[in-house]
Structure formats: structure tokens, C-alpha cells
C-alpha positions as CSV (number, residue, x, y, z in Angstrom):
1,M,-32.1,23.3,-47.3
2,G,-30.0,24.2,-44.2
3,L,-26.4,24.8,-43.3
4,V,-24.1,21.9,-43.0
5,V,-20.6,21.9,-41.4
6,Q,-18.3,19.2,-42.8
7,K,-14.9,18.3,-41.3
8,Y,-12.3,16.3,-43.2
9,G,-9.3,14.7,-41.4
10,G,-5.8,14.4,-42.5
11,S,-6.2,11.0,-44.1
12,S,-9.0,12.4,-46.3
13,V,-6.8,15.1,-47.7
14,A,-3.6,13.3,-47.6
15,D,-2.6,14.0,-51.3
16,A,-3.8,16.0,-54.3
17,E,-6.2,13.1,-55.4
18,G,-7.7,13.0,-51.9
19,I,-8.3,16.8,-52.0
20,K,-9.9,16.6,-55.4
21,R,-12.2,13.7,-54.1
22,V,-13.2,15.8,-51.1
23,A,-13.8,18.8,-53.3
24,K,-16.3,16.8,-55.4
25,R,-18.2,15.7,-52.3
26,I,-18.4,19.3,-51.0
27,V,-19.7,20.5,-54.3
28,E,-22.3,17.8,-54.3
29,A,-23.6,19.1,-51.0
30,K,-23.7,22.6,-52.4
31,K,-25.6,21.4,-55.5
32,N,-28.2,19.7,-53.2
33,G,-29.1,23.2,-51.9
34,H,-27.0,23.3,-48.7
35,Q,-24.9,26.1,-47.5
36,V,-21.6,24.5,-46.7
37,V,-18.9,25.2,-44.3
38,V,-15.8,23.0,-44.3
39,V,-13.3,22.4,-41.6
40,V,-10.1,20.8,-42.8
41,S,-7.1,19.2,-41.0
42,A,-3.4,19.2,-42.2
43,M,-2.6,16.8,-45.0
44,G,-1.7,13.3,-43.9
45,D,1.1,13.2,-41.5
46,T,2.1,16.9,-41.9
47,T,1.6,17.8,-38.3
48,D,3.8,14.9,-37.1
49,E,6.5,16.0,-39.6
50,L,6.3,19.6,-38.4
51,I,6.7,18.4,-34.7
52,D,9.7,16.3,-35.7
53,L,11.3,19.2,-37.5
54,A,10.7,21.5,-34.5
55,E,12.4,18.9,-32.1
56,Q,15.4,18.8,-34.5
57,V,15.8,22.5,-34.2
58,S,15.0,22.9,-30.5
59,P,14.5,20.2,-27.7
60,M,12.0,22.6,-26.1
61,P,10.3,24.9,-28.6
62,S,8.4,27.8,-27.1
63,G,4.6,27.4,-27.1
64,R,3.9,30.5,-29.1
65,E,6.3,29.7,-32.0
66,F,5.3,26.0,-31.9
67,D,1.7,27.0,-32.4
68,M,2.7,29.3,-35.3
69,L,4.5,26.4,-36.9
70,L,1.9,23.7,-36.4
71,T,-1.0,25.9,-37.9
72,A,0.8,26.0,-41.2
73,G,-0.4,22.5,-42.0
74,E,-4.1,23.4,-41.9
75,R,-3.5,26.6,-43.9
76,I,-2.0,24.6,-46.7
77,S,-4.9,22.2,-46.8
78,M,-7.6,25.0,-46.8
79,A,-6.0,26.9,-49.6
80,L,-5.5,23.8,-51.8
81,L,-9.1,22.6,-51.1
82,A,-10.5,26.0,-52.1
83,M,-8.5,25.9,-55.3
84,A,-9.9,22.4,-56.1
85,I,-13.5,23.6,-55.5
86,K,-13.0,26.6,-57.8
87,N,-11.6,24.3,-60.4
88,L,-15.0,22.5,-60.3
89,G,-16.8,25.8,-61.1
90,H,-18.0,26.8,-57.6
91,S,-16.7,29.7,-55.5
92,A,-14.9,29.1,-52.2
93,Q,-13.1,31.2,-49.7
94,S,-10.5,29.9,-47.2
95,F,-10.1,31.3,-43.7
96,T,-7.7,30.7,-40.8
97,G,-9.1,29.9,-37.4
98,S,-8.6,33.6,-36.3
99,Q,-10.2,34.9,-39.5
100,A,-13.2,32.5,-38.8
101,G,-13.7,34.1,-35.4
102,V,-12.4,31.1,-33.2
103,I,-11.4,32.9,-30.0
104,T,-9.6,30.9,-27.4
105,D,-7.8,31.2,-24.1
106,S,-4.0,31.8,-24.0
107,V,-2.8,28.3,-23.3
108,H,-0.6,27.4,-26.2
109,N,-0.7,23.8,-27.7
110,K,-4.0,22.9,-25.9
111,A,-6.1,26.1,-25.9
112,R,-9.8,25.9,-25.2
113,I,-12.5,27.8,-27.3
114,I,-14.0,30.7,-25.4
115,D,-16.2,32.1,-28.2
116,V,-16.9,31.9,-31.9
117,T,-17.8,35.0,-33.8
118,P,-18.2,33.8,-37.5
119,G,-19.1,37.2,-39.1
120,R,-16.8,36.6,-42.0
121,I,-18.1,33.1,-42.5
122,R,-21.7,34.3,-42.6
123,T,-20.8,37.0,-45.2
124,A,-19.0,34.4,-47.4
125,L,-22.1,32.1,-47.2
126,D,-24.5,35.0,-48.0
127,E,-22.4,35.8,-51.1
128,G,-22.9,32.2,-52.3
129,N,-19.4,30.9,-51.4
130,I,-18.3,27.6,-49.8
131,A,-16.4,28.6,-46.6
132,I,-13.2,26.6,-45.9
133,V,-11.8,26.9,-42.4
134,A,-8.5,25.7,-41.0
135,G,-9.2,23.4,-38.1
136,F,-7.2,23.0,-34.9
137,Q,-6.5,26.7,-34.4
138,G,-7.8,30.0,-33.1
139,V,-6.6,33.3,-31.7
140,S,-6.2,34.1,-28.0
141,Q,-8.6,36.6,-26.6
142,D,-6.1,38.8,-24.7
143,K,-2.8,38.7,-26.6
144,K,-4.3,38.0,-30.1
145,D,-1.7,35.2,-30.5
146,I,-2.3,32.2,-32.7
147,T,-3.1,29.2,-30.6
148,T,-3.7,25.5,-31.3
149,L,-6.4,23.3,-29.7
150,G,-4.4,20.1,-29.2
151,R,-4.4,17.0,-31.3
152,G,-7.7,16.3,-32.9
153,G,-8.8,19.9,-32.3
154,S,-10.3,20.1,-35.8
155,D,-13.3,18.1,-34.6
156,T,-13.9,20.8,-31.9
157,T,-13.5,23.5,-34.4
158,A,-16.2,21.9,-36.6
159,V,-18.7,21.5,-33.8
160,A,-18.0,24.9,-32.4
161,L,-18.7,26.5,-35.8
162,A,-21.8,24.3,-36.3
163,A,-23.2,25.7,-33.0
164,A,-22.3,29.3,-33.7
165,L,-23.9,29.1,-37.2
166,D,-26.9,27.1,-36.1
167,A,-26.2,24.3,-38.5
168,E,-28.4,21.3,-39.0
169,V,-25.7,18.8,-38.6
170,C,-21.9,18.5,-38.2
171,E,-20.5,15.8,-40.5
172,I,-17.1,14.4,-39.4
173,Y,-15.5,12.6,-42.3
174,T,-12.7,10.1,-41.6
175,D,-11.2,6.9,-43.0
176,V,-13.7,4.5,-41.5
177,D,-17.5,4.2,-42.1
178,G,-18.6,5.4,-38.6
179,V,-18.2,4.6,-34.9
180,F,-17.5,0.9,-34.3
181,T,-17.9,-1.3,-31.3
182,A,-14.1,-1.4,-31.1
183,D,-11.1,-0.1,-33.2
184,P,-11.4,-2.0,-36.4
185,R,-7.6,-1.9,-36.7
186,V,-7.5,-4.2,-33.6
187,V,-10.8,-6.1,-33.9
188,K,-11.5,-7.0,-37.5
189,K,-15.1,-8.1,-36.7
190,A,-16.0,-4.8,-35.1
191,R,-19.6,-3.8,-35.8
192,K,-20.6,-0.3,-37.0
193,I,-23.0,1.5,-34.7
194,D,-25.9,3.2,-36.4
195,W,-26.8,5.6,-33.5
196,I,-25.2,6.4,-30.2
197,A,-26.1,8.8,-27.4
198,F,-23.8,11.7,-26.6
199,E,-23.2,10.2,-23.1
200,D,-22.0,6.9,-24.4
201,M,-19.9,8.6,-27.1
202,L,-18.3,10.8,-24.5
203,E,-17.2,7.8,-22.5
204,L,-15.9,6.0,-25.6
205,A,-13.9,9.1,-26.7
206,A,-12.6,9.7,-23.2
207,S,-11.5,6.1,-23.0
208,G,-9.5,6.1,-26.2
209,S,-11.8,5.8,-29.1
210,K,-9.9,7.6,-31.9
211,V,-13.0,8.5,-34.2
212,L,-14.1,11.6,-32.2
213,L,-12.3,13.9,-29.7
214,H,-13.9,14.0,-26.2
215,R,-14.1,17.8,-26.3
216,C,-15.9,17.7,-29.7
217,V,-18.6,15.4,-28.3
218,E,-18.8,17.5,-25.1
219,Y,-19.4,20.7,-27.1
220,A,-22.0,18.9,-29.4
221,R,-23.9,17.7,-26.3
222,R,-23.9,21.2,-24.7
223,Y,-25.4,22.8,-27.8
224,N,-27.3,19.8,-29.0
225,I,-25.6,19.5,-32.4
226,P,-26.1,16.2,-34.2
227,I,-22.9,14.7,-35.4
228,H,-22.8,12.3,-38.4
229,V,-19.5,10.3,-38.5
230,R,-18.9,8.8,-41.9
231,S,-16.1,8.0,-44.4
232,S,-14.9,10.3,-47.1
233,F,-13.8,7.2,-49.1
234,S,-17.4,5.8,-49.5
235,G,-20.9,6.9,-49.7
236,H,-22.2,4.7,-46.8
237,E,-24.4,5.9,-44.1
238,G,-22.3,6.4,-41.0
239,T,-23.0,6.7,-37.3
240,W,-25.3,9.4,-35.8
241,V,-24.4,10.9,-32.4
242,S,-27.2,12.8,-30.8
243,S,-29.3,13.2,-27.8
244,E,-32.2,11.2,-29.1
245,P,-32.4,8.1,-31.4
246,L,-33.1,8.8,-35.0
247,V,-36.0,7.3,-36.9
248,Q,-35.0,4.6,-39.3
249,K,-37.3,4.1,-42.2
250,S,-38.0,0.5,-43.5
251,Q,-40.6,-0.8,-45.9
252,Q,-41.1,-3.9,-43.9
253,Q,-41.1,-2.4,-40.4
254,G,-42.2,1.2,-41.0
255,D,-40.8,4.0,-38.8
256,K,-39.2,3.0,-35.6
257,P,-36.4,4.2,-33.3
258,V,-33.0,2.6,-33.7
259,E,-32.5,0.6,-30.5
260,Q,-29.5,1.0,-28.4
261,A,-27.7,-2.1,-27.1
262,I,-26.8,-2.3,-23.5
263,I,-23.1,-2.5,-24.5
264,S,-22.1,0.3,-26.9
265,G,-18.5,-0.8,-27.4
266,V,-15.0,-1.5,-26.1
267,A,-12.3,1.3,-26.2
268,H,-8.7,1.2,-25.5
269,D,-5.8,3.7,-25.0
270,T,-2.1,3.2,-24.8
271,S,-1.2,6.9,-24.6
272,E,-1.3,7.1,-20.8
273,A,1.2,6.5,-18.1
274,K,0.9,5.7,-14.3
275,V,2.3,7.7,-11.5
276,T,2.4,6.2,-8.0
277,V,3.1,8.5,-5.0
278,V,4.5,6.1,-2.4
279,G,4.4,6.6,1.4
280,V,1.8,9.4,1.7
281,P,0.7,10.3,5.2
282,D,-2.9,9.0,5.5
283,K,-4.6,12.1,6.9
284,P,-7.1,14.6,5.6
285,G,-5.8,17.1,3.0
286,E,-2.9,15.1,1.6
287,A,-4.7,14.0,-1.5
288,A,-5.8,17.6,-2.0
289,V,-2.2,18.8,-1.9
290,I,-1.1,16.2,-4.4
291,F,-3.8,17.0,-7.0
292,R,-3.5,20.7,-6.4
293,T,0.2,20.4,-7.4
294,I,-0.8,18.5,-10.5
295,S,-3.6,21.0,-11.3
296,D,-1.3,24.0,-11.0
297,A,1.0,22.3,-13.5
298,E,-2.0,22.2,-15.9
299,I,-2.0,18.5,-16.2
300,N,-5.2,16.5,-16.7
301,I,-5.5,13.2,-14.9
302,D,-7.7,10.2,-15.6
303,M,-8.0,7.3,-13.1
304,I,-7.1,7.6,-9.4
305,V,-6.7,4.8,-6.9
306,Q,-5.7,5.1,-3.2
307,N,-4.5,2.0,-1.4
308,V,-5.6,1.1,2.2
309,S,-3.1,2.6,4.6
310,A,-0.7,0.3,6.5
311,A,-1.7,0.2,10.2
312,S,1.9,0.1,11.4
313,T,3.1,3.2,9.4
314,G,0.0,5.2,8.8
315,L,1.2,5.7,5.2
316,T,-0.6,4.9,1.9
317,D,0.1,5.0,-1.8
318,I,-1.9,7.0,-4.3
319,S,-1.8,6.1,-8.0
320,F,-3.1,8.0,-11.0
321,T,-3.0,7.9,-14.8
322,L,-2.2,10.8,-17.1
323,P,-1.0,11.4,-20.7
324,K,2.5,10.1,-21.4
325,A,3.4,13.5,-22.8
326,E,2.7,15.1,-19.3
327,G,4.6,12.4,-17.3
328,R,7.9,14.3,-16.9
329,K,6.1,17.5,-16.0
330,A,4.1,15.7,-13.3
331,I,7.1,14.0,-11.7
332,D,9.0,17.4,-11.7
333,A,6.0,19.2,-10.1
334,L,5.6,16.6,-7.4
335,E,9.4,16.5,-6.6
336,K,9.4,20.3,-6.2
337,N,6.6,20.0,-3.6
338,R,8.0,16.9,-1.9
339,A,8.4,18.6,1.5
340,G,4.9,20.0,1.4
341,I,3.4,16.6,0.6
342,G,5.7,14.4,2.7
343,F,5.8,11.3,0.4
344,D,8.7,8.8,0.4
345,S,9.2,8.2,-3.3
346,L,7.6,8.3,-6.8
347,R,7.1,5.5,-9.3
348,Y,6.5,6.1,-13.0
349,D,5.3,3.5,-15.5
350,D,4.5,4.3,-19.1
351,Q,4.1,0.7,-20.3
352,I,0.4,0.5,-19.5
353,G,-2.9,0.4,-21.5
354,K,-6.5,1.1,-20.6
355,I,-9.4,-1.0,-21.7
356,S,-12.9,0.3,-21.2
357,L,-16.4,-1.3,-21.6
358,V,-19.1,1.3,-22.3
359,G,-22.9,1.0,-22.4
360,A,-26.1,2.2,-21.0
361,G,-27.8,0.1,-18.3
362,M,-24.6,-1.4,-16.9
363,K,-25.4,-0.2,-13.4
364,T,-28.6,-2.2,-13.4
365,N,-27.0,-5.3,-15.0
366,P,-24.6,-6.8,-12.3
367,G,-23.6,-9.6,-14.5
368,V,-21.8,-7.2,-16.9
369,T,-18.9,-6.6,-14.4
370,A,-18.4,-10.3,-13.7
371,D,-18.5,-11.1,-17.5
372,F,-15.9,-8.3,-18.1
373,F,-13.4,-9.6,-15.6
374,K,-13.9,-13.2,-16.6
375,A,-13.1,-12.3,-20.2
376,L,-9.9,-10.7,-19.1
377,A,-9.0,-13.5,-16.8
378,D,-9.6,-16.1,-19.6
379,A,-7.3,-14.1,-21.8
380,G,-4.6,-14.2,-19.1
381,V,-4.7,-10.4,-18.6
382,N,-3.8,-9.0,-15.2
383,I,-5.6,-6.0,-13.9
384,E,-3.6,-3.1,-12.2
385,L,-6.3,-0.4,-11.6
386,I,-10.0,-0.3,-11.9
387,S,-12.4,2.6,-12.4
388,T,-16.2,2.7,-13.0
389,S,-19.1,5.0,-13.8
390,E,-22.7,4.3,-14.4
391,I,-22.0,3.5,-18.1
392,R,-18.3,2.5,-18.0
393,I,-15.9,0.1,-16.5
394,S,-12.2,0.8,-17.1
395,V,-9.1,-1.2,-16.2
396,V,-5.4,-0.6,-16.5
397,T,-3.2,-3.5,-17.8
398,R,0.2,-4.0,-19.3
399,A,0.5,-2.3,-22.7
400,D,1.4,-5.6,-24.4
401,D,-1.9,-7.2,-23.3
402,V,-4.2,-4.4,-24.6
403,N,-5.0,-5.8,-28.1
404,E,-5.6,-9.3,-26.9
405,A,-7.8,-8.0,-24.1
406,V,-9.9,-5.8,-26.4
407,R,-10.6,-8.7,-28.7
408,A,-11.5,-11.0,-25.8
409,V,-13.9,-8.6,-24.2
410,H,-15.4,-7.7,-27.6
411,T,-16.2,-11.4,-28.3
412,A,-17.4,-12.1,-24.8
413,F,-20.1,-9.5,-25.0
414,G,-21.4,-10.7,-28.4
415,L,-20.2,-7.5,-30.3
416,D,-18.5,-9.3,-33.1
417,S,-20.0,-8.7,-36.5
418,D,-21.4,-11.6,-38.6
419,S,-20.8,-9.7,-41.8
420,D,-17.6,-8.8,-43.6
421,E,-14.7,-7.3,-41.8
422,A,-14.7,-3.6,-41.1
423,V,-13.0,-1.5,-43.8
424,V,-10.2,0.9,-42.8
425,Y,-9.6,3.0,-45.9
426,G,-6.4,4.6,-44.9
427,G,-4.5,6.7,-42.4
428,T,-4.5,6.4,-38.6
429,G,-8.2,6.9,-37.9
430,R,-8.5,10.7,-37.6
């Protein structure tokens, strides 16, 4: 049997009972003949509690010390899980991200993995141990400082280790039974997807699906690491994310590929804000200056829309969306370069939401776009921005309209399940 990397989110190890339940599942995999590497998140809401504590002490904690604080949560989880496994009669060793060889750049709070050198993990496995690794963290290549990978970074840690160790599969355990056609907390009749391609999962993750982090899927696609998303609270088969469809065995039908629907699902995101740069001179190079300013501030943007310029003034407006957490920084950066850009004013709106329809074959099915907009119109939802790709249509609406819009689109495209409601076992979905 091969090597398996398992990742358990905060809801799976939220308390002592959860840790003991996870330990039993890990030991079962070991008994089945696998070498097992486990990546674990902080317990429950520990990370949020640490963030709140930091903000009480300092309104602007330094990046380095903030990372030192936040990584404590995963270290607690890994040590407790190793203890629980040893109590079941199996040997386990816990490692921090740096001890596991997760090497990153020097950007605190949202570092990117540069390399993984899992020598100590290999040694632990060769000695018959289960290796427990603290997710979400690494060590910078130049300064050797502790860094964090951003929220949800444990997913990326798990896939990066799976690639470095040439694992058979990376299992992501969460509090739902797999990837659904919509967030089951919003759409009770959401249907579990048996298999989804990397490309579709990338679009869903980038559009707000909370089950997998975008960077995790991107890493898995690059190194062709199959991901199995499943629940740590049940024994059900989950969702496979891979480059090719799996073969599903059936006594009645024999071996056959799992077919992929044209529409994979509906994702939503209410964590973004919209910035509008008003009165920009409509001439070559202006947009480049705006987005170079944003790039220099190390801010990631999502959707971009430029209005048609007014003939009388020769001015136009450019709108873009970005994470709410980066809103203040973006406004400050643009204001500092106001003379260089030459705009009139800035507008900031953090009461928006994004709804995205994702699926293969959308480009060759023109009726999809019309049906999408009709579903939103019938639900009384106004559209503010539109963005498309070959396998995605995204719109920005008012935040208050998001849940109703998601349910309307989900039903309009026949994605509602005929079976029981989707089960959410606990936590917030990670």
C-alpha cells in the first residue's frame, strides 16, 4: 500500500473528543497498510480567538510577531493528536511547518511555498511512525522566520507535502461529505458531486466555495495529485478532484467513467469589496498605472470593469473587486498616487456579494448565460458587475441578495437534489 496524506480542518479537531475520533481514523489507515502523513489545523475557532487577542493588544500587530502567534494553534493540535495516536498503541511524531521542510517566501501572513524538503518526515515514516504536521505555516527561505500561508493554508500544506512525498492521494477531511453543487448551509438541497475536474474546482474555489482553497487546487493540478474531499464525521465516499474521471464500479453497469454535468455548481462570496476609480483619463497607460499601484501594495484583485468614456469629458470609471481586508490599503495606495493617475475621486463599497456559475461546456451552450440572468431577474436581484471565462459566469450584486440569488440559480439549472438534505456536521466548512 502507498503513502497517504490526510488533512483535518479545525471543525474536525475542535475538542478532545474530535481529536480522539480523528486519531482512530488515522490509525485505521495505518492498519490498512498505508504510510500516513497528517496535516492538522488549529482547534475549532482558535485562530479567530488569537486574532481577536492580538487586536486587543495592538491595532496593527507586526507581521512577524502575528505569524508567531497564529502558528501556536496548529502546534497545539499536532501535539494533542500525536498523544491521542500513541494512546491507541501506535507511534507518532509531530512536526512544525519548518521542521517538516515547508520553505516559503518572506511575505508574512500570506506567504507562498517555494519548496518542500521533507527529510525528517521521510525518516519518521521509515521508522514506522505516523507523521503529524502543523498546517498553515512554514519558514522563510532567507531570514528563517516563521511564516503563515493565509487562511485555509493547511490545505496547501497538505497538497505540497503530498507532491513532495509522491503520495497516492491527498485526503481533505472537513465537516461536509464532499464538494456540493452549492454551499449546503445556504442551499439545503445541494447535491454532492462524485468527481470534478481540477479546472472546474479551481473556478469554484476562486469564486468562494469554502471546501477547498484555490491555491491548494492549483498546486494539486500542477503536480497531478488527486484530492479526495470527505467528512471526518462519517464514512461516506466523498468527492474526487483530479485531472481525469475515476472509474465507478457497479454490478449492474460494470466499469464506466463518472460523467461530468455541464454545470458543476454555484459558488458565492461575500468577503470582497468594490473600488471604483472615478474620472480616469481615457488614454493608453492609465489602467496600467492604476493596477501597478495596486500590485506594488501586494493586493490581489478579482473582477475588473471599465465603463465607456464620456465623449464630452474624455474620462471613464474603472471598477474592481478585492478582499475586504485589503480595502483600506488599496484606497490609501491609490490616494498616494492620485497625481500620477489623475482621477477625480474614489468610491468604496463593501456591501457586495459575488455569485458564480461554473461548468464545462458553457462556452458552447449559449442558453446558459440567458438562463442565468433570467433566474437572477426572476428573483429580483440587480447585477452590478459581470465577468466571464470559458467555464464560469460571475456577477456582483448586493450582499443582502446573495443567498436568495444562489438558491434561485441552483434551482433554475436543475441542481437541487431529490434525496435528503445535505448534512453539515459542524463548524464553518473548513
